[in-house]
N, C-alpha and C positions, 0 to 999 in steps of 0.2 A: 160740788157745793150743793147742788140740788138735793142729793141723797142725804147729806148731812142736815140741811135745813128741814127736810121732811121728818127725819128721825129725832133731831135734837132741837127743841123749841127754845133752849137756853143759849143758842148760838146764832149770831147774825153776821152777815158779810156786808161790807160796804165797798162797792166797786167804784174805783176812780179810773175813768177811761184814760188810757195812756198809750198813744200810738207809737210803740217801739218795735213791735214784732215783725212787720212786713210792710212793704211800700203801700199796700191798699188799706192799711190799718186806719189811717186818718179818715178816709172816706167812710169806712165801716163804722167808726166811732161817731162821726158826724151824723150818719143815718140813724144810729141807735139813740143818740141824744135828742133827736127831733121827735121821738115817739111821745105820745101824750101820757102814758102810764108807765110805772116801773116794770110791770109785767111785759108790756110791749117792748120796752127798752131791752130787757133781758132776752126776749125772743129775737129781736133784731140783732143783738150782739152775738147770740149763739149762731145765727144764720151766717154771720161773717166768716165762720170757720169752714163754710162750704166752698170758699175760694171762688165764688161766682161774682160777677160784677155787682156792685152796690148801687142802688138807686141814688140819684142826686138828693142831698139833704137841703131842705129849705126852711131854716129856722135860725135862731141865735145860737151860735156855737162858741161863744166867747169863753166858755169854761175850759176848753181844750188848752189854750195857752197857759192858763193858771195850773192845769194839771201837769203840763210839761215843766213848769217852774218847780212844782212840788217834786217831780221826779229828779230834776237836777239837784235840788236842795238835799234830798235824801239818797242821792246816788243810786237811783234805780236804773239799771242798765238792761233789764230784761223783764218779760212778762210771762207768767204772772209773778208778782212779788206780793207776799202777804206779810202784814205786820200784825203781831199777836198782842194780846192784852198786856203782857209785861214789857212790850217794846221790842222784843226779838223779831227777827224776820226770817221768812222762808222764801227762797227763790226757786222758780221753776215749778213744773207740774209735780204735785205730791199726791201719792195714793191716799185714798180715803182714811184708812186705818192709821197711817202715819200722821196725817193732818189732825185727826181727832186726838191722837196721843199728844201732839205738840200743843194743841189748844188746851187740853186738860192740864198739862204741865204748866203752861203759861198762866192759867187762871189760879193755880195753886200758889204760884210765886207771888202773885199780887196781893 
């Protein structure tokens, strides 16, 4: 996503933290959500992939249950799951070129 954002200023990603991937995901998401800026949230989120213990989060994390309900409503069973502009979805890790192609096709349909 970082490479795409750097190359294409017409594309935006909206991350919804959804702890489905591994048992430590909830702690990692809580820690990321407690950051003060979006940049720091993303940095904390990316560090969660290091599989190191996550520091204890001390803030309001009430958004996580709402995100879990969103996931149930839209039958999200894995991460990442991406919803495109035309409403289609991509599940799992997607290579950069494949993702760009899907984004461009989705915007043409709209």
